SERO-121158 format. One record per residue (C-alpha): x, y, z. Coordinates in Angstrom, 1 decimal, padded with zeros to 4 digits. Layout:
# residues N
{x:X	y:Y	z:Z} .
...
***
This chain:
# residues 354
{x:008.9	y:-059.1	z:-014.8} .
{x:007.5	y:-056.9	z:-012.0} .
{x:008.4	y:-058.0	z:-008.5} .
{x:005.5	y:-059.0	z:-006.3} .
{x:005.6	y:-057.7	z:-002.7} .
{x:004.8	y:-060.5	z:-000.3} .
{x:002.8	y:-059.9	z:002.9} .
{x:003.4	y:-063.2	z:004.8} .
{x:001.7	y:-062.2	z:008.2} .
{x:000.4	y:-058.7	z:007.6} .
{x:-003.3	y:-059.3	z:007.0} .
{x:-003.4	y:-057.8	z:003.4} .
{x:-007.1	y:-057.1	z:003.5} .
{x:-006.6	y:-054.8	z:006.6} .
{x:-003.7	y:-053.0	z:004.9} .
{x:-005.7	y:-052.5	z:001.7} .
{x:-008.6	y:-051.1	z:003.6} .
{x:-006.2	y:-048.8	z:005.4} .
{x:-004.8	y:-047.5	z:002.0} .
{x:-008.3	y:-047.0	z:000.8} .
{x:-009.2	y:-045.0	z:004.0} .
{x:-006.1	y:-042.8	z:003.7} .
{x:-006.7	y:-042.2	z:000.0} .
{x:-010.3	y:-041.2	z:000.6} .
{x:-009.1	y:-038.7	z:003.3} .
{x:-006.7	y:-037.2	z:000.8} .
{x:-009.4	y:-036.7	z:-001.9} .
{x:-012.3	y:-035.7	z:000.3} .
{x:-010.8	y:-032.8	z:002.2} .
{x:-008.2	y:-030.0	z:002.0} .
{x:-008.0	y:-029.7	z:005.8} .
{x:-004.3	y:-030.6	z:006.3} .
{x:-004.4	y:-031.2	z:010.0} .
{x:-007.4	y:-033.5	z:009.6} .
{x:-005.8	y:-035.5	z:006.8} .
{x:-002.5	y:-035.9	z:008.7} .
{x:-004.3	y:-037.0	z:011.8} .
{x:-006.2	y:-039.6	z:009.8} .
{x:-002.9	y:-040.9	z:008.3} .
{x:-001.1	y:-040.9	z:011.7} .
{x:-004.0	y:-042.8	z:013.3} .
{x:-003.3	y:-045.6	z:010.9} .
{x:000.4	y:-045.4	z:011.6} .
{x:-000.2	y:-045.6	z:015.4} .
{x:-002.6	y:-048.5	z:014.8} .
{x:000.1	y:-050.6	z:013.0} .
{x:003.3	y:-049.5	z:014.8} .
{x:002.2	y:-048.5	z:018.3} .
{x:005.0	y:-046.0	z:019.1} .
{x:005.0	y:-044.6	z:022.6} .
{x:005.2	y:-041.1	z:021.2} .
{x:005.3	y:-039.6	z:017.7} .
{x:005.3	y:-036.3	z:016.0} .
{x:005.0	y:-035.0	z:012.4} .
{x:007.1	y:-031.9	z:011.7} .
{x:006.4	y:-029.7	z:008.6} .
{x:009.0	y:-027.7	z:006.8} .
{x:008.3	y:-023.9	z:006.6} .
{x:010.0	y:-023.2	z:003.3} .
{x:010.1	y:-019.4	z:004.0} .
{x:012.2	y:-019.8	z:007.2} .
{x:013.7	y:-023.2	z:006.4} .
{x:012.6	y:-024.4	z:009.9} .
{x:010.5	y:-027.3	z:011.0} .
{x:007.4	y:-026.9	z:013.1} .
{x:005.3	y:-029.5	z:014.9} .
{x:002.2	y:-030.0	z:012.8} .
{x:000.8	y:-033.1	z:014.6} .
{x:001.9	y:-034.4	z:018.0} .
{x:001.1	y:-037.3	z:020.2} .
{x:002.6	y:-037.4	z:023.7} .
{x:004.9	y:-035.0	z:025.4} .
{x:004.4	y:-031.3	z:026.2} .
{x:002.1	y:-030.4	z:023.2} .
{x:001.9	y:-026.7	z:023.9} .
{x:005.6	y:-026.2	z:024.2} .
{x:006.3	y:-028.2	z:021.1} .
{x:003.8	y:-026.3	z:019.0} .
{x:005.8	y:-023.1	z:019.7} .
{x:009.2	y:-024.7	z:019.0} .
{x:011.1	y:-024.4	z:015.7} .
{x:013.8	y:-026.7	z:014.5} .
{x:016.4	y:-025.5	z:012.1} .
{x:017.6	y:-027.6	z:009.2} .
{x:020.5	y:-029.7	z:010.4} .
{x:019.5	y:-029.3	z:014.1} .
{x:019.0	y:-032.6	z:016.0} .
{x:017.7	y:-035.7	z:014.4} .
{x:014.6	y:-034.2	z:012.6} .
{x:016.7	y:-031.4	z:011.3} .
{x:019.4	y:-033.7	z:009.9} .
{x:016.7	y:-035.9	z:008.2} .
{x:015.0	y:-032.9	z:006.7} .
{x:018.3	y:-031.4	z:005.5} .
{x:019.6	y:-034.7	z:003.9} .
{x:016.3	y:-036.2	z:002.9} .
{x:017.4	y:-039.5	z:004.3} .
{x:015.9	y:-041.7	z:007.1} .
{x:017.6	y:-042.2	z:010.4} .
{x:016.9	y:-045.2	z:012.6} .
{x:018.5	y:-045.5	z:016.0} .
{x:018.3	y:-048.6	z:018.2} .
{x:019.4	y:-047.9	z:021.8} .
{x:020.6	y:-044.3	z:021.3} .
{x:023.7	y:-043.5	z:023.2} .
{x:023.8	y:-040.6	z:025.7} .
{x:025.8	y:-038.5	z:023.3} .
{x:023.1	y:-038.8	z:020.6} .
{x:020.6	y:-036.0	z:020.9} .
{x:017.3	y:-037.3	z:022.2} .
{x:013.9	y:-036.0	z:021.0} .
{x:012.2	y:-033.0	z:022.6} .
{x:009.0	y:-034.9	z:022.8} .
{x:008.7	y:-037.6	z:025.5} .
{x:005.6	y:-039.5	z:026.4} .
{x:004.2	y:-039.1	z:029.9} .
{x:005.9	y:-041.4	z:032.4} .
{x:008.6	y:-042.6	z:029.9} .
{x:012.2	y:-041.6	z:030.6} .
{x:014.0	y:-044.2	z:028.5} .
{x:014.4	y:-043.9	z:024.7} .
{x:015.0	y:-047.4	z:023.3} .
{x:014.6	y:-046.4	z:019.7} .
{x:014.0	y:-043.5	z:017.3} .
{x:012.7	y:-043.7	z:013.8} .
{x:012.8	y:-040.5	z:011.8} .
{x:011.7	y:-040.5	z:008.1} .
{x:011.6	y:-037.7	z:005.6} .
{x:008.3	y:-036.8	z:003.9} .
{x:009.3	y:-036.2	z:000.3} .
{x:007.6	y:-035.4	z:-003.1} .
{x:009.6	y:-035.0	z:-006.3} .
{x:013.0	y:-034.9	z:-004.4} .
{x:011.7	y:-032.1	z:-002.1} .
{x:011.5	y:-032.7	z:001.6} .
{x:008.2	y:-031.3	z:003.0} .
{x:008.4	y:-032.6	z:006.5} .
{x:009.6	y:-035.3	z:008.9} .
{x:007.9	y:-038.2	z:010.8} .
{x:009.5	y:-039.0	z:014.1} .
{x:008.5	y:-042.1	z:016.2} .
{x:009.9	y:-043.1	z:019.6} .
{x:010.0	y:-046.6	z:020.9} .
{x:008.4	y:-048.4	z:018.0} .
{x:010.8	y:-051.4	z:017.9} .
{x:012.2	y:-050.9	z:014.4} .
{x:014.4	y:-054.0	z:014.8} .
{x:011.3	y:-056.1	z:014.9} .
{x:009.6	y:-054.7	z:011.8} .
{x:009.1	y:-057.0	z:008.8} .
{x:010.0	y:-055.8	z:005.3} .
{x:006.3	y:-055.4	z:004.4} .
{x:005.7	y:-053.2	z:007.5} .
{x:008.6	y:-051.0	z:006.5} .
{x:007.1	y:-050.7	z:003.0} .
{x:003.8	y:-049.8	z:004.6} .
{x:005.4	y:-047.2	z:006.8} .
{x:007.1	y:-045.5	z:003.8} .
{x:003.8	y:-045.6	z:002.0} .
{x:002.1	y:-043.7	z:004.9} .
{x:005.0	y:-041.1	z:004.7} .
{x:004.3	y:-040.7	z:001.0} .
{x:000.6	y:-040.1	z:001.7} .
{x:001.5	y:-037.5	z:004.4} .
{x:003.9	y:-035.7	z:001.9} .
{x:001.1	y:-035.6	z:-000.8} .
{x:-001.3	y:-034.2	z:001.8} .
{x:001.1	y:-031.4	z:002.6} .
{x:001.8	y:-030.6	z:-001.1} .
{x:-001.9	y:-030.6	z:-001.9} .
{x:-002.7	y:-028.3	z:001.0} .
{x:000.0	y:-025.9	z:000.0} .
{x:-001.2	y:-025.9	z:-003.6} .
{x:-004.7	y:-025.2	z:-002.5} .
{x:-003.6	y:-022.3	z:-000.2} .
{x:-001.6	y:-020.8	z:-003.1} .
{x:-004.6	y:-020.9	z:-005.4} .
{x:-006.8	y:-019.5	z:-002.7} .
{x:-004.4	y:-016.6	z:-002.0} .
{x:-004.4	y:-015.8	z:-005.7} .
{x:-008.2	y:-015.5	z:-005.7} .
{x:-008.3	y:-013.2	z:-002.7} .
{x:-005.2	y:-011.0	z:-003.2} .
{x:-004.8	y:-007.9	z:-005.4} .
{x:-001.8	y:-008.6	z:-007.6} .
{x:-000.8	y:-005.0	z:-007.8} .
{x:-000.6	y:-004.1	z:-004.1} .
{x:-000.3	y:-007.4	z:-002.4} .
{x:-003.3	y:-006.5	z:-000.2} .
{x:-006.5	y:-008.4	z:-000.2} .
{x:-009.1	y:-007.6	z:-002.8} .
{x:-012.6	y:-006.2	z:-002.4} .
{x:-014.3	y:-009.6	z:-002.8} .
{x:-012.4	y:-010.9	z:000.2} .
{x:-013.2	y:-007.7	z:002.1} .
{x:-017.0	y:-008.5	z:001.8} .
{x:-016.4	y:-012.1	z:002.9} .
{x:-014.2	y:-011.1	z:005.9} .
{x:-016.4	y:-008.1	z:006.9} .
{x:-019.5	y:-010.2	z:006.9} .
{x:-017.8	y:-012.9	z:009.1} .
{x:-016.3	y:-010.2	z:011.4} .
{x:-019.7	y:-008.4	z:011.9} .
{x:-021.4	y:-011.7	z:012.7} .
{x:-018.8	y:-012.4	z:015.3} .
{x:-019.1	y:-008.9	z:016.6} .
{x:-022.8	y:-009.3	z:017.1} .
{x:-022.2	y:-012.4	z:019.2} .
{x:-019.4	y:-011.0	z:021.3} .
{x:-020.5	y:-007.4	z:021.6} .
{x:-017.1	y:-006.1	z:020.5} .
{x:-016.9	y:-003.3	z:018.0} .
{x:-015.5	y:-003.3	z:014.5} .
{x:-013.6	y:-000.4	z:013.0} .
{x:-013.3	y:000.4	z:009.3} .
{x:-011.0	y:002.9	z:007.6} .
{x:-011.8	y:003.9	z:004.0} .
{x:-009.3	y:006.1	z:002.2} .
{x:-008.8	y:007.5	z:-001.3} .
{x:-005.6	y:009.0	z:-002.8} .
{x:-005.8	y:012.7	z:-003.6} .
{x:-005.1	y:013.7	z:-007.2} .
{x:-003.9	y:010.2	z:-008.2} .
{x:-005.0	y:010.9	z:-011.8} .
{x:-002.3	y:013.6	z:-011.9} .
{x:000.3	y:010.9	z:-011.3} .
{x:-000.9	y:008.8	z:-014.2} .
{x:-001.1	y:011.8	z:-016.5} .
{x:002.3	y:013.1	z:-015.5} .
{x:004.4	y:010.0	z:-015.0} .
{x:002.4	y:007.3	z:-016.9} .
{x:000.2	y:004.4	z:-015.9} .
{x:003.1	y:002.1	z:-015.3} .
{x:004.5	y:004.4	z:-012.6} .
{x:001.0	y:004.8	z:-011.3} .
{x:000.8	y:001.1	z:-010.8} .
{x:004.2	y:001.2	z:-009.1} .
{x:003.0	y:003.9	z:-006.8} .
{x:000.0	y:001.8	z:-005.8} .
{x:002.3	y:-001.1	z:-004.9} .
{x:004.3	y:001.3	z:-002.7} .
{x:001.1	y:002.5	z:-001.0} .
{x:000.2	y:-001.2	z:-000.4} .
{x:003.5	y:-001.7	z:001.4} .
{x:002.9	y:001.3	z:003.6} .
{x:-000.5	y:000.0	z:004.5} .
{x:000.9	y:-003.3	z:005.5} .
{x:003.5	y:-001.7	z:007.8} .
{x:000.8	y:000.5	z:009.4} .
{x:-001.5	y:-002.4	z:010.4} .
{x:-002.0	y:-003.7	z:013.9} .
{x:-001.7	y:-007.5	z:014.6} .
{x:-005.2	y:-008.4	z:013.7} .
{x:-006.0	y:-005.6	z:011.2} .
{x:-006.2	y:-006.4	z:007.5} .
{x:-005.7	y:-004.2	z:004.4} .
{x:-007.6	y:-004.2	z:001.2} .
{x:-007.5	y:-002.5	z:-002.2} .
{x:-011.1	y:-001.6	z:-002.7} .
{x:-010.7	y:-000.6	z:-006.3} .
{x:-008.6	y:002.0	z:-008.3} .
{x:-006.9	y:004.2	z:-005.7} .
{x:-009.3	y:003.4	z:-002.9} .
{x:-008.2	y:001.3	z:000.1} .
{x:-009.9	y:-000.2	z:003.2} .
{x:-008.6	y:-001.3	z:006.5} .
{x:-010.7	y:-003.7	z:008.7} .
{x:-010.1	y:-003.6	z:012.4} .
{x:-011.8	y:-006.4	z:014.4} .
{x:-012.4	y:-005.6	z:018.1} .
{x:-011.5	y:-001.9	z:017.6} .
{x:-013.9	y:001.0	z:018.1} .
{x:-014.1	y:004.3	z:016.2} .
{x:-011.5	y:006.1	z:018.1} .
{x:-008.8	y:003.4	z:017.5} .
{x:-009.7	y:003.5	z:013.8} .
{x:-009.3	y:007.3	z:013.7} .
{x:-005.9	y:006.9	z:015.4} .
{x:-004.8	y:004.4	z:012.7} .
{x:-006.1	y:006.7	z:009.9} .
{x:-004.1	y:009.6	z:011.2} .
{x:-001.0	y:007.4	z:011.6} .
{x:-001.3	y:006.1	z:008.0} .
{x:-002.0	y:009.6	z:006.8} .
{x:001.3	y:010.8	z:008.3} .
{x:003.2	y:007.8	z:006.9} .
{x:001.9	y:008.5	z:003.4} .
{x:002.7	y:012.2	z:003.7} .
{x:006.3	y:011.5	z:005.0} .
{x:007.1	y:009.2	z:002.0} .
{x:008.6	y:010.2	z:-001.3} .
{x:007.2	y:007.7	z:-003.9} .
{x:008.8	y:006.3	z:-007.1} .
{x:012.3	y:007.3	z:-006.1} .
{x:013.7	y:004.0	z:-007.4} .
{x:012.7	y:005.1	z:-011.0} .
{x:014.1	y:008.6	z:-010.6} .
{x:010.9	y:010.3	z:-009.8} .
{x:009.9	y:012.0	z:-006.5} .
{x:006.2	y:012.1	z:-005.9} .
{x:004.5	y:013.4	z:-002.8} .
{x:001.1	y:011.9	z:-001.9} .
{x:-001.9	y:012.8	z:000.2} .
{x:-005.1	y:010.9	z:000.9} .
{x:-008.6	y:011.5	z:002.3} .
{x:-009.8	y:009.2	z:005.1} .
{x:-013.2	y:008.2	z:006.3} .
{x:-013.8	y:006.1	z:009.5} .
{x:-016.8	y:004.2	z:010.7} .
{x:-017.5	y:001.5	z:013.2} .
{x:-020.0	y:-001.2	z:014.0} .
{x:-022.5	y:-001.4	z:015.5} .
{x:-022.5	y:002.4	z:016.0} .
{x:-022.7	y:003.3	z:012.2} .
{x:-024.4	y:000.1	z:011.0} .
{x:-024.6	y:-003.6	z:011.6} .
{x:-024.3	y:-005.0	z:008.1} .
{x:-021.6	y:-005.0	z:005.4} .
{x:-023.1	y:-002.4	z:003.1} .
{x:-024.1	y:000.0	z:005.9} .
{x:-020.7	y:000.1	z:007.5} .
{x:-018.9	y:000.5	z:004.2} .
{x:-021.3	y:003.2	z:003.1} .
{x:-020.8	y:005.1	z:006.4} .
{x:-017.0	y:005.1	z:006.0} .
{x:-017.3	y:006.0	z:002.3} .
{x:-019.5	y:009.0	z:003.0} .
{x:-017.2	y:010.2	z:005.7} .
{x:-014.3	y:009.9	z:003.2} .
{x:-016.2	y:011.9	z:000.6} .
{x:-016.9	y:014.6	z:003.1} .
{x:-013.1	y:015.1	z:003.4} .
{x:-012.6	y:014.7	z:-000.4} .
{x:-015.2	y:017.4	z:-001.2} .
{x:-013.8	y:019.9	z:001.4} .
{x:-010.2	y:020.0	z:002.6} .
{x:-008.8	y:016.7	z:001.3} .
{x:-005.7	y:015.3	z:003.1} .
{x:-007.6	y:014.7	z:006.4} .
{x:-009.7	y:012.3	z:008.4} .
{x:-013.4	y:012.4	z:009.2} .
{x:-015.5	y:009.9	z:011.2} .
{x:-019.0	y:008.9	z:010.4} .
{x:-021.5	y:010.9	z:012.5} .
{x:-019.1	y:013.8	z:013.0} .
{x:-018.0	y:015.3	z:009.7} .
{x:-015.6	y:017.9	z:011.0} .
{x:-012.5	y:017.1	z:009.0} .
{x:-009.2	y:017.2	z:011.0} .
{x:-006.7	y:020.0	z:010.1} .
{x:-004.6	y:019.2	z:007.0} .
{x:-001.0	y:018.4	z:007.5} .
{x:001.5	y:021.2	z:006.8} .
{x:002.9	y:021.1	z:003.3} .
***
């Protein structure tokens, strides 16, 4: 017979309404921070900790970062990273087990986060957020009187942790699916559909701020010869290697795209034409200095033709700015190749020495 959980003093109607509100938040949005805040508001409402934080595990670095914070130096904590096994949150994340401390001793590591005006830590509750035996994060509460919690309250706290873990898992799944829809699977760069979306957004922001937008358009020279000589599989491998070089050549806010075939685009928010020309030359030199396909026993040298344009100088809408950069690139393609030209001044730069 299934065991019935008793709620002797817990106002079941209130708790059921809380579960409904949290479930609705989970199913109505993919905004992770908003969902976690909704969950944690309910947790604060029932358990009234003096300070709390929700740390999320970055699986790539195996470090925890502060996703949601209440109390303490918020800006400092958002920059902090906690390694697995480090401190109380790190231990809980590493072992996937809760830790509850009443009256922590001085030799026990106290939390980084302290509420304003509170210097004494009377209790720490740290619970793992787990889905299918995987720890996705950690909930840490300070001074919430765990020794006074009833069994139904503890059950409720674990349920809120489960909801938070589901929210993190759903957000990650959504992000992975989204990345697949906007990423070129060959080069790892963004695809042309995402270029049009990002460029439209960037140009609109540029119109409001008055800051320029640079665009670099380049096409590989004689790429068909690579496919004809070394096969399409090696041609695909070469494109992947080009994508890696593009990524290494980008500035902090620049983004790279495979426009189609062997054509590539770099979007440079807040950068004018001269900065775009400089990046084009740098990328041109990086390509020319690289021997491609060496890992399959083939040495291929590569050159490219570059066209540069900027907004608002060469256009203020998506199609105008792409067309301006494309025309500049074709001016190089149809003359010297292996060079850079800017829209509005079609003198191609001297070719690199062979």
